[in-house]
N, C-alpha and C positions, 0 to 999 in steps of 0.2 A: 504493500499499499504505499509506503515511503518512497519507494523507486517510482510509482505510478504519479503520484502526487509533483515528485521532482522533476519529471519529465513533462507535466502539465504546465508546471510554473515555466520551465524554460522556454517553452513554446510560447507562452504569453509574453515572457519578456523579449522575445526576439521579435515579436510583432509590436508591443507597446512600446520598448525602449529603443529597439534598432530600427524600426519602421522597415521590417523585412517579412516576407511571406513565410509562413511557418513550413512549408515544404516547396519542392520543384515541381509540383503538380498545377499546370495553367489550366485555365477555364478552356472549354472548347472552343477552336477556332484561334487561339492565341498560343505564343510560347514566349518563355523568359528570355530576355538579353541577360547575359553574364559579364562581369567585369572581374578582374582580378584585384583582390584586396587582401594584403598581408599573406600572400602566399595561398589564399583560397578563393573559389569562384563564387562571387555573390550576385543573387539576380538585382538588376538595377533598373529594369523597365519590363512591361509588358508589350509585346508588339504582335501584330498579325501573324498568323501561320498558315500552313496550306489549307485548313479547312475554314480559313476565314470567309470565304463567300458563302459556305454553307451555313455559317452562324448568321451572317447578314439576312439570307433568305429566310431563316427561321424566325429571327425577329420581326421582318417584314411581313410574314404570314400573321404572326401575333398581333401587331399593329393593326393589321386590316380585320381582327376578330375571327380568325380562323381557330376552330378548336384544337385542342392538343392531339387529339387520336386523328384528326385530319391530316395534320401535319406530319405525323408520324407515317402515315398512308401514302403522303405523297413523297416523303424521302425515300421509304422502300420502294415506291413504283420507279423512281428515277435511279434505283442502285446505288444510292447514296450509302457507303459504310457507316455502321454505326460507330461512336467513339472507341469501342473496343474491337471493332473490326468486324461485328458479325452484320448481318443484314437486316435483323428486326431492330427497329427504334422503339422504345417502350415510353409510354406517357412520363413516367417518373423521370428519364433522360431530359426531355423536352422541359419539364417543370423546372429542373435543376438549372437548366441554361435561362429559363425565362426569370428566374428569382436571383441571380447572381448580379450584384450591383457593378460588378467590374465591366459588364458591356456597355454602361451606362458612364464609364469613366472614372468611377471610385473603387478602390481594392479594398477589400475587406477581409479580415482574417478571424479565425476561429468561429466561425458560423454555426458549426456543427460540432457535436461530442459523441464519445462513445461510452455505452454504458450496460449495465448487465440485462438480459431479456426479462422480461416479466414472465414469459413461459418458453420452454425449450421443447420444441416439438421434435428435435432430435439431439442425438448425443453431441454435445458441444461444451465447451468451457470458455472461461473469461468474458470480457465484454465485447460481445459480437453483434451488437445492436447500436445503429446511429440515430442521435438525435439531433433535433434542430434547437438552436439556442434563441431565444427571443432577440429583437432586434436592439434592445438596450444594451444586450452584452456582446456584442460584436465589437470587435476592435479595428478601427478604420486606419488605414494608412494613407493619410492626406497627401502625404509628400513622394509617394510611389508613383511615377507616371505611367499611364496607359496609351499608348499611341493607337489613333484611330478608333475610339469608342464607336460601337455600332449603332446607338441610339442616344437621345439626350435624356437629360436626368428626369424630365416632365415626362417623356414618352416612357420610361421605366417605370415611373411611380404610376403612369394611367395602367399600364399593364398589371401591376401589383393589385391596383384596385379591382380590376376585373377578375383576376384570380382568386381574391377573396370573396366578392361577390358570387362567383360560380360555386365556390365551397359552400357559401351560405345557403343558395338555392339548390342544390344538389338533389336529385330525387332518388340518387342511389344509396342513401342512407339506411341503415339496418332498421328496421322496424320490426323485426321478429328473430327470436333467438332460435336458432339452429343447433340442435344438440351435437351433431356430427360437423359442425363447422371447423374447416381447417385440418380435419381427419382422413378426409377421403380423397383418392388420387383415382384420376381416369386409367382404364386398364389398356387404352390403346397409345395416348402419348404420354402418359405420365403426370400430366399436369394436375394441380390442386383443383378439387371440384368446390362449387359453391351453392348455397341454397337460395332457391327462389319460390316465389308462391302464386297462386291464382286466386284471390280471397274471393271472386264471384264464383268459382267452380269449387271453393272449399278443397282444395287439395296442394300439395306440398311436394318438392323434388329437389334433387340434386343434378348440377349439370357442369361439363368439364368448360372452364374458361377459355380452353385452347378454340373453342368455336368462335372467338371474336378474333382470332390471328390475322385475319385478312385486314384488320384495321392497322396493324403494325408490320404488315410486310411478311406475315408467316402464313403457311396453308393451314386453313382451318380446320379443326378436328370434327369428326361426324359423331 
């Protein structure tokens, strides 16, 4: 526990006191520019990378009001590789891009943290769950330059407002507890099954989430 706390304090000091990113993982579409400082390579700026045009297109769709799943479908249809090299684009990946203030010219560190999962669905150990910190706990690196931001700050805030509104008005909130939720897997593709109901007909069932694969560029499960 002392070692973990020391590592966390070190990352916070790196961002808050030295004004440096906590790791060398740049946002999608960008790459770090490094310089030598006291014999070490230190990131000094964030500049456009090879996938920068894709990031620009994603934000253009978002500014036009295109739903996240539609953005996933468009990217997969155009055979654009996902950040990790796969063909399928997941809504969570697009949401991560659209909520990162770096695309609006402001670099922020320590926006997430790792914690113990509330429930382990398979044999694992350690802090294997990632949580999101509230904006009040973010560490802003105001002096860290970002070359060619994708959108303006006003445009970034407008997209955040729409994402919050979509979450508040979402009709996919669980209204019923399914006893086998998270425990069933499809016998054909292996994906997790989810519960759904038809109240007017008074029946309930489970179905494979892979049937929506065509929305993210994958073959739908039957």
